C-alpha positions as CSV (number, residue, x, y, z in Angstrom):
1,M,-8.8,10.4,-16.4
2,K,-5.7,8.4,-14.7
3,N,-5.7,6.6,-11.8
4,I,-3.6,9.3,-10.2
5,L,-5.9,11.4,-9.9
6,W,-8.4,9.2,-7.7
7,T,-7.9,11.5,-4.8
8,G,-9.0,14.7,-6.5
9,I,-12.2,13.3,-8.0
10,S,-13.1,10.2,-5.8
11,C,-12.8,12.3,-2.5
12,I,-14.9,14.7,-4.0
13,A,-17.5,12.4,-4.0
14,L,-17.0,10.4,-1.2
15,L,-17.5,13.8,0.8
16,F,-15.2,12.9,4.1
17,V,-13.0,14.9,6.4
18,S,-12.0,14.1,10.2
19,C,-12.2,16.4,13.6
20,G,-10.2,18.5,15.0
21,K,-8.1,20.6,17.7
22,P,-6.9,23.9,17.8
23,S,-4.3,25.3,15.5
24,V,-0.9,25.3,15.6
25,A,0.1,29.2,15.2
26,T,2.2,30.2,12.5
27,G,6.1,30.8,13.3
28,G,10.1,29.6,12.8
29,D,13.1,31.5,13.0
30,Q,14.0,30.8,9.6
31,V,13.2,33.5,7.2
32,I,13.7,32.4,3.1
33,D,12.9,35.8,1.6
34,V,11.5,34.8,-1.7
35,G,9.9,38.2,-2.0
36,A,12.7,40.2,-2.5
37,A,14.6,38.0,-4.7
38,M,11.6,38.4,-7.2
39,S,13.0,41.7,-8.2
40,H,16.1,39.8,-9.7
41,V,14.8,36.5,-11.8
42,A,18.2,35.1,-13.4
43,T,19.8,32.4,-15.0
44,L,20.4,29.7,-12.1
45,T,23.7,28.0,-12.8
46,A,25.0,23.8,-11.6
47,S,28.3,25.1,-10.6
48,D,26.6,27.3,-7.8
49,Y,25.5,24.2,-5.9
50,F,27.4,21.1,-7.4
51,R,30.7,19.7,-7.7
52,K,29.9,16.8,-10.7
53,A,27.0,15.3,-12.5
54,Q,26.6,11.9,-13.3
55,Y,24.5,9.9,-16.3
56,V,22.6,6.4,-15.4
57,A,21.3,4.9,-18.7
58,L,18.1,2.6,-17.4
59,E,17.9,-0.8,-18.8
60,T,15.5,-1.2,-21.6
61,T,14.1,-4.7,-21.7
62,D,10.5,-5.6,-22.4
63,S,10.1,-6.7,-18.8
64,C,10.9,-3.1,-17.3
65,L,10.2,-0.7,-20.4
66,I,9.0,2.3,-18.4
67,G,5.7,4.0,-20.1
68,N,4.8,7.6,-19.6
69,E,5.1,10.3,-17.1
70,P,7.8,8.3,-14.9
71,V,8.7,9.7,-11.4
72,V,12.0,9.0,-9.9
73,L,12.8,8.6,-6.6
74,I,16.5,7.6,-5.0
75,I,16.3,4.9,-2.1
76,K,19.9,4.7,-1.1
77,D,21.3,2.1,-4.1
78,R,18.7,1.7,-5.9
79,I,16.3,4.1,-8.6
80,L,12.6,4.0,-8.8
81,I,10.4,4.6,-11.0
82,T,6.9,4.8,-11.0
83,T,4.5,5.5,-14.1
84,A,1.3,6.4,-15.1
85,Q,1.2,2.8,-16.6
86,K,0.5,1.6,-13.2
87,Q,4.5,0.4,-12.9
88,A,6.9,0.3,-9.8
89,L,10.0,-0.4,-10.9
90,L,13.5,-0.7,-9.4
91,F,17.1,-0.2,-10.9
92,D,20.2,-0.6,-9.7
93,K,21.5,3.4,-9.0
94,T,25.3,2.4,-10.2
95,T,24.7,0.4,-13.5
96,G,21.2,1.2,-14.5
97,R,20.3,-2.6,-14.4
98,F,16.8,-3.6,-13.9
99,I,16.6,-5.3,-10.7
100,R,12.3,-5.8,-9.7
101,S,9.0,-4.8,-9.9
102,I,7.8,-3.7,-6.4
103,G,4.2,-5.2,-6.0
104,H,1.4,-5.1,-8.2
105,V,-1.6,-3.1,-9.3
106,G,-4.4,-5.7,-8.6
107,E,-7.8,-6.4,-6.3
108,D,-6.4,-9.0,-4.4
109,P,-5.2,-8.7,-0.9
110,K,-1.0,-7.8,-1.9
111,G,-2.5,-5.3,-4.4
112,Y,-2.5,-1.8,-4.8
113,S,-4.6,0.9,-7.0
114,D,-1.7,3.0,-7.7
115,A,1.9,2.4,-8.1
116,R,2.8,6.3,-6.8
117,C,4.1,5.5,-3.2
118,H,5.8,7.0,-0.9
119,V,9.0,5.1,0.4
120,D,10.8,5.4,3.7
121,E,14.4,5.2,3.1
122,K,15.9,4.5,6.2
123,E,13.5,1.5,6.7
124,G,13.6,0.3,2.9
125,L,9.2,0.3,3.1
126,F,7.2,1.2,0.1
127,Y,3.8,2.6,0.7
128,F,0.9,2.5,-1.7
129,R,-2.7,3.4,-2.1
130,G,-5.3,0.6,-1.7
131,W,-8.6,0.0,-2.4
132,H,-10.5,0.1,0.8
133,N,-8.9,3.6,2.7
134,D,-5.8,1.5,2.9
135,L,-1.9,1.9,2.1
136,V,0.0,-1.3,0.8
137,C,3.5,-1.7,1.9
138,Y,5.9,-3.6,0.4
139,D,9.9,-4.1,1.3
140,S,13.0,-3.1,-1.2
141,D,13.1,-6.9,-1.8
142,G,9.5,-6.5,-3.6
143,D,8.3,-9.0,-0.2
144,Y,4.8,-7.9,0.9
145,R,4.6,-6.5,4.7
146,G,1.3,-5.9,5.7
147,T,-1.8,-3.6,4.8
148,I,-2.2,-0.5,6.8
149,R,-5.4,0.7,7.7
150,M,-5.8,4.6,7.9
151,P,-8.4,5.7,10.0
152,V,-12.0,6.5,8.9
153,S,-13.0,10.0,8.6
154,T,-16.7,11.4,8.8
155,G,-17.9,14.4,6.8
156,G,-16.7,16.8,4.2
157,N,-15.5,17.1,0.9
158,S,-11.8,16.9,0.8
159,L,-8.7,15.8,-0.7
160,L,-6.3,12.8,1.1
161,I,-2.7,13.0,1.4
162,S,-0.8,10.3,2.7
163,D,2.9,10.3,3.6
164,Y,4.9,8.5,6.7
165,L,6.7,10.2,9.9
166,N,8.7,7.0,10.8
167,K,8.2,3.5,10.9
168,D,5.8,3.3,13.6
169,T,3.7,6.7,12.9
170,L,2.2,7.6,9.7
171,V,0.2,10.9,8.6
172,N,-2.5,12.4,6.3
173,Y,-3.5,15.9,5.4
174,Y,-7.3,16.4,4.4
175,T,-7.8,19.6,2.7
176,S,-11.0,20.7,0.7
177,L,-11.5,21.4,-2.4
178,T,-14.1,23.9,-1.6
179,G,-13.7,25.2,1.0
180,S,-16.5,23.6,2.9
181,D,-14.0,22.1,5.6
182,T,-11.2,22.3,8.1
183,S,-7.9,21.4,6.9
184,K,-6.3,18.9,9.0
185,V,-3.0,16.8,9.7
186,Q,-4.1,13.4,10.9
187,F,-1.1,11.2,12.9
188,F,-2.1,7.5,13.2
189,N,-0.3,4.2,13.6
190,A,-0.1,1.0,11.5
191,S,-2.9,-0.2,13.5
192,G,-5.1,2.7,12.2
193,E,-5.6,4.4,16.1
194,V,-5.6,8.0,15.7
195,L,-2.7,9.7,17.7
196,N,-3.3,13.3,17.2
197,V,-5.1,15.6,15.0
198,V,-3.9,19.6,14.3
199,S,-6.4,21.7,12.4
200,N,-6.9,24.8,10.4
201,Y,-9.5,27.0,11.2
202,R,-8.3,30.2,9.6
203,Q,-11.7,31.8,8.0
204,G,-12.6,32.1,4.1
205,P,-15.1,31.6,1.2
206,A,-16.8,28.2,1.5
207,F,-18.9,26.6,-1.1
208,G,-20.6,23.2,-1.5
209,I,-21.3,20.9,-4.4
210,S,-23.8,22.3,-5.8
211,D,-21.8,25.5,-6.3
212,V,-19.4,23.7,-8.7
213,G,-20.0,24.8,-11.9
214,N,-17.2,22.8,-13.8
215,I,-14.3,20.6,-13.0
216,S,-11.0,20.1,-15.7
217,V,-8.5,17.4,-15.2
218,F,-5.2,17.6,-16.6
219,D,-2.7,15.3,-16.8
220,G,0.6,14.3,-18.9
221,E,2.5,16.5,-21.3
222,T,-0.6,18.9,-21.1
223,A,-0.9,19.6,-17.4
224,V,3.6,19.4,-17.3
225,K,2.8,22.2,-20.2
226,K,0.6,24.6,-18.6
227,F,1.3,23.9,-14.7
228,G,5.6,22.6,-14.6
229,R,6.8,19.7,-13.4
230,V,3.9,19.1,-10.3
231,G,1.6,18.4,-12.8
232,M,3.1,15.3,-14.3
233,E,0.7,13.4,-11.1
234,G,-2.4,15.4,-12.5
235,V,-4.3,18.3,-12.1
236,V,-7.8,19.1,-11.0
237,V,-9.3,22.6,-11.7
238,I,-12.6,23.6,-10.1
239,R,-14.8,26.3,-11.6
240,F,-18.0,27.6,-9.4
241,K,-20.7,28.8,-10.9
242,D,-21.4,32.6,-11.1
243,T,-18.5,33.9,-9.2
244,E,-14.9,34.5,-9.7
245,M,-13.7,31.7,-8.0
246,N,-11.6,28.5,-9.0
247,S,-9.8,26.1,-6.4
248,V,-6.9,23.7,-7.8
249,W,-4.9,20.8,-6.6
250,F,-1.7,19.5,-7.8
251,G,-1.1,15.9,-7.6
252,G,2.5,16.2,-7.4
253,S,2.7,18.9,-5.0
254,S,5.0,18.7,-1.7
255,Y,2.3,18.9,1.1
256,F,5.2,17.0,2.8
257,W,9.0,15.7,2.0
258,H,11.6,14.8,3.9
259,Q,15.3,16.0,4.7
260,G,17.4,13.7,6.5
261,E,15.7,12.8,10.1
262,K,13.6,15.6,9.8
263,T,9.6,15.7,7.9
264,C,8.2,18.9,6.7
265,F,5.1,20.3,6.3
266,K,3.7,23.1,3.8
267,E,-0.1,23.7,3.5
268,P,-0.9,25.9,0.6
269,F,-1.5,29.6,1.5
270,N,0.3,29.2,4.4
271,D,3.7,30.8,4.3
272,T,5.1,28.9,7.4
273,I,6.9,25.5,7.0
274,F,6.4,23.0,9.8
275,V,8.8,19.9,10.7
276,L,6.5,17.2,12.0
277,T,7.7,16.7,15.7
278,G,6.6,13.6,17.8
279,T,2.9,14.1,16.3
280,T,2.6,17.4,16.4
281,L,3.8,20.8,13.7
282,T,6.1,23.4,15.1
283,P,6.8,25.9,13.3
284,D,10.4,25.9,11.1
285,R,10.7,28.2,8.8
286,I,8.7,31.0,7.1
287,L,8.6,32.3,3.2
288,N,8.7,35.7,3.1
289,L,6.7,36.4,-0.2
290,G,6.7,40.0,0.6
291,N,4.1,41.9,-2.1
292,Y,3.5,38.3,-3.5
293,H,2.0,36.8,-0.5
294,W,-1.9,34.8,-1.2
295,D,-4.0,35.6,1.6
296,Y,-5.9,31.9,2.8
297,A,-9.1,34.1,3.0
298,E,-8.4,35.2,-0.8
299,R,-6.9,31.6,-2.1
300,F,-9.8,30.9,-4.2
301,R,-9.6,34.5,-6.4
302,K,-9.5,34.5,-9.8
303,N,-7.6,37.9,-10.0
304,K,-4.8,37.0,-8.2
305,D,-2.0,36.7,-10.8
306,G,0.7,38.6,-9.1
307,N,0.7,36.3,-6.0
308,I,2.8,33.1,-5.4
309,Y,1.6,29.9,-5.3
310,P,4.5,27.3,-4.4
311,T,4.2,24.1,-5.7
312,Q,7.2,22.0,-4.9
313,F,10.0,21.5,-2.3
314,I,13.1,19.3,-2.9
315,E,15.5,19.8,0.2
316,G,19.1,18.4,0.9
317,E,21.6,19.5,3.7
318,D,22.8,22.8,2.0
319,F,19.8,23.9,-0.4
320,L,16.1,24.2,-0.9
321,F,15.2,24.0,-4.3
322,F,11.6,25.0,-4.6
323,R,8.8,25.9,-7.3
324,F,6.5,28.7,-7.6
325,I,4.0,29.6,-9.8
326,T,2.3,33.1,-10.3
327,G,-1.1,33.9,-12.3
328,L,-2.1,30.5,-11.3
329,Y,-5.4,30.8,-12.7
330,S,-4.5,32.3,-16.1
331,D,-3.8,30.4,-19.2
332,D,-2.7,34.0,-20.3
333,N,-0.7,35.5,-17.1
334,R,0.9,32.0,-15.8
335,K,4.7,32.2,-15.2
336,L,6.7,29.4,-13.8
337,Y,9.6,29.8,-11.4
338,D,12.5,27.9,-9.8
339,A,14.3,29.1,-7.1
340,V,17.4,27.8,-4.7
341,Y,17.6,28.7,-1.3
342,N,21.2,28.8,0.4
343,K,21.2,27.4,3.7
344,A,24.9,28.4,4.7
345,T,24.6,32.0,3.0
346,G,20.1,32.6,3.3
347,E,20.5,33.8,-0.3
348,V,17.5,32.7,-2.3
349,K,17.8,32.6,-6.2
350,I,15.5,32.6,-8.8
351,G,15.2,31.1,-12.1
352,W,12.8,30.7,-14.9
353,T,11.7,26.6,-14.8
354,N,11.5,26.2,-18.4
355,D,15.7,27.0,-18.2
356,G,16.3,25.0,-15.3
357,L,19.9,24.9,-14.3
358,T,22.4,25.8,-16.7
359,D,24.9,22.6,-16.9
360,D,27.9,24.1,-16.8
361,L,30.0,21.4,-15.4
362,T,29.2,18.7,-18.4
363,G,27.9,21.4,-21.1
364,F,25.4,19.0,-21.5
365,L,21.3,19.5,-21.0
366,A,19.8,21.9,-18.0
367,F,19.2,20.1,-15.0
368,R,15.8,19.9,-13.6
369,P,15.5,18.4,-10.4
370,T,12.5,16.1,-9.1
371,T,14.1,14.3,-6.0
372,V,16.6,14.3,-3.9
373,S,18.1,11.0,-1.7
374,A,19.1,11.0,2.1
375,S,22.6,11.3,1.3
376,G,22.3,14.7,-0.7
377,E,22.4,13.6,-4.1
378,Y,19.9,15.8,-6.3
379,A,18.2,13.6,-9.4
380,G,16.1,14.5,-12.2
381,L,15.1,12.2,-15.4
382,I,15.9,12.9,-19.0
383,P,14.2,11.6,-21.8
384,I,16.0,9.6,-24.9
385,E,14.3,12.2,-27.4
386,D,15.7,15.6,-25.7
387,I,19.0,13.7,-25.6
388,H,18.7,13.2,-29.6
389,A,18.0,16.9,-30.1
390,W,20.8,18.2,-28.0
391,F,22.7,16.0,-29.9
392,D,21.4,16.9,-33.5
393,E,21.7,20.7,-32.2
394,H,25.5,21.0,-30.8
395,D,29.0,20.0,-31.1
396,T,30.6,17.9,-29.3
397,N,33.6,19.3,-29.2
398,G,34.8,19.5,-25.3
399,I,32.0,17.3,-24.6
400,S,33.4,14.5,-21.8
401,A,33.2,10.7,-23.0
402,E,30.3,10.2,-20.1
403,V,28.1,12.3,-21.9
404,L,29.3,11.3,-25.3
405,K,28.0,7.7,-24.5
406,L,24.8,8.9,-24.1
407,K,24.5,9.5,-27.9
408,Q,24.3,6.2,-28.9
409,L,21.0,5.2,-26.8
410,K,17.9,3.9,-29.3
411,E,15.0,6.0,-29.7
412,D,13.1,3.2,-28.1
413,D,15.2,3.2,-24.8
414,N,14.5,4.0,-21.1
415,P,15.2,8.0,-19.9
416,V,18.2,8.6,-18.4
417,V,18.6,9.2,-14.8
418,V,20.8,12.2,-14.2
419,F,22.6,12.7,-10.6
420,Y,24.3,15.8,-9.4
421,K,26.2,16.2,-6.1
């Protein structure tokens, strides 16, 4: 079981959640009409959203050899790669040159428990999970900037997801795997002082730990094959005893995401996207799922194959890319989708996740965005084996010199980062 799943497993054992205040109302002026777009799933094409693609081969040496399950983040002129092997590696965004590791896994005062982190791009701060309900902070120079004690929570059997609002305010989201506890968004400062708590009091089925039949943990290629890119950072599936009920948690889900100065939040089984304003949640947009809506009260029911479960959001200034699943609890009927919302026109286009965005700009591999920088560059990682397979199967006539250079990469080289803008 990978350490990246610590929230999914250890929090069940720790049984914690905090007390709350009244729930915010759903709402928002902007409607993203996903349900209507489901009637014409089509091919997504890169040129509909981008003007050019750029490929950056990451330096490969013994000190920066990237391990399994890499995740990429773009921080100004740097590329951060984190892996299941507890690596946090910083590269130059233009040349791919390795710069340094950020921090380290270890039980010493400056060590963290997992390399997966969230990054305040504006301030250049990296927040890693510590060992004792805390966050370990480093800057982009690799310097330790201190440890932030998170507020102590009480009761419940909830998961904990952390993020930042700004350099002075951080935020946690507690959500119950069994439904026995109220989901909460908790704002706190670097001293661990709670600034506000916003709670969800919607009703639904609830189970205790004794109701759990079994827990399945998926990670790596198995998780990605079953659930798509959201599975890269681990999946926990709970099956309850003597019921038609399941529960699921994705380590790679976008509960929080950032777009410019805006921090967004979306809770599972709530179609409203909120913006964090001060220490409150403000309704901002609604995913109109139409007949594909999945009601919160039925969130554990296994017979919801036709309902949509959104998983990841990647938002730039002009477009919102997001992924979703139907047949969440069914290996036989599960389907994976990518969608793009054009903010200017209001148009929603939906394609199949396995197809990605057809690259009609370079004629190379399909684009599968996984992150976007504050400056609006979308990026993804291309494994070396995919590059070699493409060249083995395709004629290179008309292919750009930049793409042709990738053919020279060796089988044991680091993956390539692709940028679209």
